[in-house]
DRENLO-867338 format. One record per residue (C-alpha): x, y, z; residue number from 1. Coordinates in steps of 0.5 Angstrom, whole numbers, plus 500, padded with zeros to 3 digits. Layout:
N
R    c1    c2    c3   loza
R     X     Y     Z    NUM
...
***
This chain:
91
R    c1    c2    c3   loza
R   120   743   787      1
R   123   748   782      2
R   129   746   777      3
R   134   749   782      4
R   132   745   787      5
R   133   739   784      6
R   140   740   781      7
R   145   736   785      8
R   151   740   783      9
R   152   748   784     10
R   153   751   777     11
R   159   757   777     12
R   157   762   771     13
R   164   763   767     14
R   165   764   760     15
R   170   759   758     16
R   172   757   751     17
R   171   750   749     18
R   172   746   743     19
R   166   741   741     20
R   167   735   737     21
R   161   731   733     22
R   161   727   726     23
R   155   731   724     24
R   157   738   728     25
R   164   738   726     26
R   169   741   731     27
R   167   748   733     28
R   170   753   739     29
R   164   755   743     30
R   163   758   750     31
R   161   756   757     32
R   155   760   760     33
R   156   756   766     34
R   159   749   769     35
R   159   744   775     36
R   162   738   777     37
R   158   734   772     38
R   157   738   766     39
R   156   745   763     40
R   152   749   759     41
R   155   751   752     42
R   152   758   748     43
R   150   756   741     44
R   148   762   737     45
R   142   759   732     46
R   139   752   732     47
R   142   746   736     48
R   144   741   731     49
R   145   735   736     50
R   138   731   739     51
R   138   730   746     52
R   142   723   748     53
R   147   725   742     54
R   155   724   745     55
R   160   730   743     56
R   167   730   745     57
R   169   737   749     58
R   176   740   751     59
R   176   746   755     60
R   181   751   751     61
R   182   756   757     62
R   185   752   763     63
R   191   748   762     64
R   196   746   757     65
R   194   740   753     66
R   187   739   757     67
R   183   732   757     68
R   178   731   752     69
R   171   728   755     70
R   165   725   752     71
R   159   728   754     72
R   152   727   753     73
R   147   733   750     74
R   141   733   756     75
R   138   740   755     76
R   136   744   749     77
R   134   751   749     78
R   134   758   745     79
R   142   760   746     80
R   145   753   747     81
R   145   746   750     82
R   146   742   757     83
R   151   737   757     84
R   153   732   762     85
R   159   728   763     86
R   158   721   761     87
R   158   716   766     88
R   159   721   772     89
R   155   719   779     90
R   151   713   775     91
***
C-alpha cells in the first residue's frame, strides 16, 4: 500500500505563512507546502533542527485576525521541511 493510500486526511497544496515557536528553534515565520484536517507540511530551507516527536506551537498568520496557537508534533522529516500533526487530534 502506498503512502498516499495510507493517509486518512486529504492534503491541499497551499502556501500559508505560519509562525512556529519552540524553545530551541525560537520563533520563526515559515510557509506551508500543504495542509490537511490534522496537520501540515512546513517548508524549511536547510536542516530541520527538531527531532521527530518534538512539540512546537504553530500559528497560521494568513487566515484571520488573532489566529489561535496550536500544539503540533513533528512526525516527518525530509529534505525541504517537516511534517507536523495536531496534538491529540483523532486519538
